[in-house]
FILUMTI-101058 format. One record per residue: residue number from 1; residue in three letters; x, y negated, z negated of N, C-alpha, C, O in turn. Coordinates in nm, 2 decimals, padded with zeros to 4 digits, always signed. Layout:
N
{vexse NUM,'ala',{X,Y,Z},{X,Y,Z},{X,Y,Z},{X,Y,Z}}
...
# end
This chain:
70
{vexse 1,'met',{+00.10,+00.14,+00.00},{+00.03,+00.02,+00.02},{+00.10,-00.13,-00.01},{+00.17,-00.17,-00.10}}
{vexse 2,'ala',{+00.05,-00.21,+00.09},{+00.12,-00.34,+00.10},{+00.10,-00.43,-00.02},{-00.01,-00.44,-00.08}}
{vexse 3,'lys',{+00.21,-00.52,-00.07},{+00.20,-00.59,-00.19},{+00.12,-00.73,-00.13},{+00.14,-00.79,-00.02}}
{vexse 4,'leu',{+00.04,-00.77,-00.24},{-00.03,-00.90,-00.17},{+00.06,-01.02,-00.19},{+00.12,-01.02,-00.30}}
{vexse 5,'arg',{+00.08,-01.11,-00.09},{+00.13,-01.24,-00.09},{+00.08,-01.35,-00.18},{-00.04,-01.37,-00.17}}
{vexse 6,'val',{+00.14,-01.40,-00.26},{+00.09,-01.52,-00.37},{+00.17,-01.64,-00.35},{+00.29,-01.64,-00.37}}
{vexse 7,'leu',{+00.12,-01.74,-00.32},{+00.20,-01.88,-00.30},{+00.16,-01.93,-00.43},{+00.05,-01.90,-00.48}}
{vexse 8,'val',{+00.27,-02.00,-00.48},{+00.22,-02.09,-00.61},{+00.27,-02.22,-00.57},{+00.38,-02.24,-00.52}}
{vexse 9,'val',{+00.20,-02.30,-00.59},{+00.21,-02.45,-00.54},{+00.17,-02.56,-00.67},{+00.06,-02.61,-00.70}}
{vexse 10,'asp',{+00.31,-02.57,-00.74},{+00.27,-02.65,-00.86},{+00.43,-02.77,-00.87},{+00.55,-02.73,-00.89}}
{vexse 11,'asp',{+00.37,-02.91,-00.85},{+00.53,-02.96,-00.88},{+00.62,-02.94,-01.00},{+00.73,-02.99,-01.00}}
{vexse 12,'ser',{+00.59,-02.88,-01.07},{+00.67,-02.83,-01.19},{+00.76,-02.69,-01.17},{+00.71,-02.58,-01.18}}
{vexse 13,'ala',{+00.91,-02.72,-01.13},{+00.95,-02.62,-01.13},{+00.96,-02.52,-01.21},{+00.95,-02.40,-01.17}}
{vexse 14,'ser',{+00.98,-02.54,-01.32},{+00.98,-02.41,-01.45},{+00.83,-02.38,-01.44},{+00.80,-02.28,-01.50}}
{vexse 15,'val',{+00.74,-02.44,-01.39},{+00.61,-02.34,-01.43},{+00.60,-02.28,-01.31},{+00.51,-02.19,-01.31}}
{vexse 16,'gly',{+00.66,-02.31,-01.18},{+00.67,-02.21,-01.06},{+00.74,-02.10,-01.09},{+00.70,-01.98,-01.08}}
{vexse 17,'arg',{+00.84,-02.13,-01.14},{+00.96,-02.04,-01.18},{+00.87,-01.94,-01.29},{+00.89,-01.82,-01.27}}
{vexse 18,'ala',{+00.79,-01.96,-01.40},{+00.74,-01.87,-01.48},{+00.65,-01.79,-01.40},{+00.67,-01.67,-01.40}}
{vexse 19,'ala',{+00.54,-01.85,-01.29},{+00.46,-01.78,-01.25},{+00.52,-01.67,-01.14},{+00.49,-01.55,-01.12}}
{vexse 20,'lys',{+00.59,-01.74,-01.09},{+00.66,-01.61,-01.00},{+00.68,-01.52,-01.04},{+00.63,-01.41,-01.00}}
{vexse 21,'glu',{+00.79,-01.55,-01.19},{+00.86,-01.39,-01.22},{+00.72,-01.33,-01.29},{+00.73,-01.21,-01.27}}
{vexse 22,'his',{+00.62,-01.37,-01.35},{+00.50,-01.27,-01.42},{+00.47,-01.20,-01.31},{+00.46,-01.07,-01.31}}
{vexse 23,'leu',{+00.42,-01.30,-01.17},{+00.30,-01.21,-01.09},{+00.43,-01.12,-01.02},{+00.40,-01.00,-01.02}}
{vexse 24,'glu',{+00.55,-01.13,-00.98},{+00.66,-01.05,-00.94},{+00.69,-00.88,-01.02},{+00.70,-00.77,-00.98}}
{vexse 25,'ala',{+00.68,-00.94,-01.15},{+00.65,-00.82,-01.24},{+00.52,-00.75,-01.23},{+00.50,-00.64,-01.29}}
{vexse 26,'asp',{+00.46,-00.79,-01.18},{+00.29,-00.75,-01.18},{+00.32,-00.66,-01.04},{+00.24,-00.57,-01.03}}
{vexse 27,'gly',{+00.39,-00.67,-00.96},{+00.36,-00.63,-00.83},{+00.32,-00.68,-00.72},{+00.27,-00.61,-00.64}}
{vexse 28,'tyr',{+00.34,-00.85,-00.70},{+00.32,-00.95,-00.62},{+00.44,-01.00,-00.52},{+00.54,-01.03,-00.58}}
{vexse 29,'arg',{+00.43,-01.00,-00.40},{+00.55,-01.10,-00.33},{+00.49,-01.24,-00.33},{+00.41,-01.29,-00.25}}
{vexse 30,'val',{+00.57,-01.29,-00.43},{+00.55,-01.44,-00.43},{+00.67,-01.55,-00.37},{+00.80,-01.55,-00.37}}
{vexse 31,'ser',{+00.56,-01.67,-00.32},{+00.66,-01.78,-00.30},{+00.60,-01.89,-00.38},{+00.48,-01.90,-00.41}}
{vexse 32,'ala',{+00.71,-01.95,-00.41},{+00.69,-02.09,-00.47},{+00.74,-02.21,-00.38},{+00.82,-02.22,-00.29}}
{vexse 33,'val',{+00.64,-02.33,-00.46},{+00.70,-02.48,-00.35},{+00.63,-02.59,-00.42},{+00.52,-02.56,-00.46}}
{vexse 34,'gln',{+00.68,-02.68,-00.44},{+00.67,-02.79,-00.50},{+00.60,-02.95,-00.44},{+00.61,-03.05,-00.51}}
{vexse 35,'ser',{+00.54,-02.93,-00.31},{+00.47,-03.04,-00.28},{+00.37,-02.99,-00.18},{+00.39,-02.88,-00.12}}
{vexse 36,'gly',{+00.27,-03.07,-00.17},{+00.14,-03.04,-00.08},{+00.21,-03.00,+00.05},{+00.17,-02.90,+00.11}}
{vexse 37,'glu',{+00.32,-03.09,+00.13},{+00.39,-03.08,+00.26},{+00.43,-02.93,+00.28},{+00.39,-02.88,+00.38}}
{vexse 38,'ala',{+00.52,-02.85,+00.20},{+00.56,-02.77,+00.18},{+00.43,-02.64,+00.14},{+00.42,-02.53,+00.20}}
{vexse 39,'ala',{+00.39,-02.67,+00.09},{+00.24,-02.56,+00.07},{+00.21,-02.53,+00.21},{+00.23,-02.41,+00.26}}
{vexse 40,'leu',{+00.14,-02.66,+00.30},{+00.09,-02.62,+00.42},{+00.17,-02.55,+00.51},{+00.11,-02.48,+00.59}}
{vexse 41,'ala',{+00.33,-02.55,+00.52},{+00.41,-02.49,+00.60},{+00.40,-02.37,+00.51},{+00.39,-02.27,+00.59}}
{vexse 42,'ala',{+00.41,-02.35,+00.42},{+00.43,-02.18,+00.39},{+00.29,-02.10,+00.40},{+00.28,-01.98,+00.41}}
{vexse 43,'val',{+00.15,-02.21,+00.40},{+00.04,-02.10,+00.45},{+00.04,-02.08,+00.59},{-00.02,-01.98,+00.64}}
{vexse 44,'glu',{+00.12,-02.15,+00.67},{+00.11,-02.11,+00.82},{+00.25,-01.99,+00.83},{+00.23,-01.88,+00.88}}
{vexse 45,'ser',{+00.36,-02.04,+00.78},{+00.47,-01.90,+00.83},{+00.44,-01.78,+00.71},{+00.49,-01.67,+00.74}}
{vexse 46,'glu',{+00.38,-01.79,+00.60},{+00.36,-01.68,+00.54},{+00.24,-01.61,+00.51},{+00.25,-01.50,+00.46}}
{vexse 47,'lys',{+00.10,-01.65,+00.54},{-00.01,-01.66,+00.54},{-00.04,-01.55,+00.41},{-00.07,-01.43,+00.41}}
{vexse 48,'pro',{-00.01,-01.64,+00.31},{-00.07,-01.57,+00.17},{-00.21,-01.51,+00.17},{-00.29,-01.55,+00.25}}
{vexse 49,'asp',{-00.23,-01.40,+00.06},{-00.36,-01.35,+00.03},{-00.43,-01.43,-00.08},{-00.55,-01.43,-00.11}}
{vexse 50,'leu',{-00.32,-01.50,-00.14},{-00.39,-01.57,-00.27},{-00.27,-01.74,-00.26},{-00.15,-01.75,-00.22}}
{vexse 51,'ile',{-00.35,-01.82,-00.31},{-00.27,-01.92,-00.31},{-00.33,-02.00,-00.51},{-00.43,-02.01,-00.58}}
{vexse 52,'leu',{-00.22,-02.03,-00.51},{-00.21,-02.08,-00.69},{-00.17,-02.23,-00.69},{-00.05,-02.25,-00.67}}
{vexse 53,'leu',{-00.28,-02.35,-00.71},{-00.27,-02.47,-00.64},{-00.30,-02.57,-00.76},{-00.39,-02.58,-00.84}}
{vexse 54,'asp',{-00.18,-02.65,-00.74},{-00.18,-02.75,-00.87},{-00.25,-02.91,-00.82},{-00.21,-02.99,-00.74}}
{vexse 55,'met',{-00.36,-02.91,-00.90},{-00.41,-03.05,-00.85},{-00.33,-03.21,-00.85},{-00.38,-03.32,-00.83}}
{vexse 56,'arg',{-00.24,-03.18,-00.89},{-00.12,-03.31,-00.88},{-00.03,-03.26,-00.88},{+00.03,-03.19,-00.96}}
{vexse 57,'leu',{+00.00,-03.31,-00.72},{+00.15,-03.27,-00.67},{+00.20,-03.42,-00.63},{+00.13,-03.52,-00.64}}
{vexse 58,'pro',{+00.32,-03.42,-00.61},{+00.39,-03.58,-00.56},{+00.36,-03.62,-00.46},{+00.36,-03.74,-00.46}}
{vexse 59,'asp',{+00.32,-03.56,-00.32},{+00.30,-03.60,-00.20},{+00.13,-03.63,-00.19},{+00.10,-03.74,-00.14}}
{vexse 60,'ser',{+00.02,-03.55,-00.24},{-00.08,-03.53,-00.25},{-00.17,-03.48,-00.36},{-00.14,-03.42,-00.46}}
{vexse 61,'ser',{-00.30,-03.53,-00.32},{-00.39,-03.39,-00.48},{-00.40,-03.27,-00.41},{-00.38,-03.25,-00.29}}
{vexse 62,'gly',{-00.41,-03.17,-00.49},{-00.45,-03.01,-00.44},{-00.56,-03.00,-00.37},{-00.59,-02.91,-00.29}}
{vexse 63,'phe',{-00.64,-03.13,-00.40},{-00.81,-03.12,-00.31},{-00.73,-03.16,-00.16},{-00.75,-03.08,-00.06}}
{vexse 64,'gln',{-00.67,-03.25,-00.15},{-00.66,-03.26,+00.01},{-00.55,-03.20,+00.08},{-00.52,-03.23,+00.20}}
{vexse 65,'val',{-00.49,-03.10,-00.01},{-00.40,-03.00,+00.03},{-00.50,-02.87,+00.08},{-00.49,-02.82,+00.19}}
{vexse 66,'cys',{-00.57,-02.84,-00.01},{-00.68,-02.74,-00.01},{-00.80,-02.77,+00.14},{-00.86,-02.68,+00.20}}
{vexse 67,'glu',{-00.81,-02.86,+00.14},{-00.94,-02.92,+00.25},{-00.82,-02.93,+00.38},{-00.88,-02.90,+00.49}}
{vexse 68,'lys',{-00.70,-02.96,+00.39},{-00.62,-02.90,+00.48},{-00.61,-02.80,+00.52},{-00.58,-02.79,+00.64}}
{vexse 69,'met',{-00.61,-02.69,+00.43},{-00.56,-02.56,+00.45},{-00.70,-02.50,+00.49},{-00.70,-02.37,+00.51}}
{vexse 70,'arg',{-00.80,-02.57,+00.50},{-00.92,-02.49,+00.54},{-00.93,-02.50,+00.68},{-01.02,-02.45,+00.75}}
# end
């Protein structure tokens, strides 16, 4: 069975790193990015199964990023 892909989007490196470590320990493939722009690029290139999206990012709001992802 293929591992599910998770994208963690959080402007805090420590939060992203912690989320990544915990999810990988549970068997997920995880990418972590720190901006809305990076999240949009990662969605295109990695096609994640799940996105954990912070609402306050340095370059836009999580709501704006979510709207663009749709």
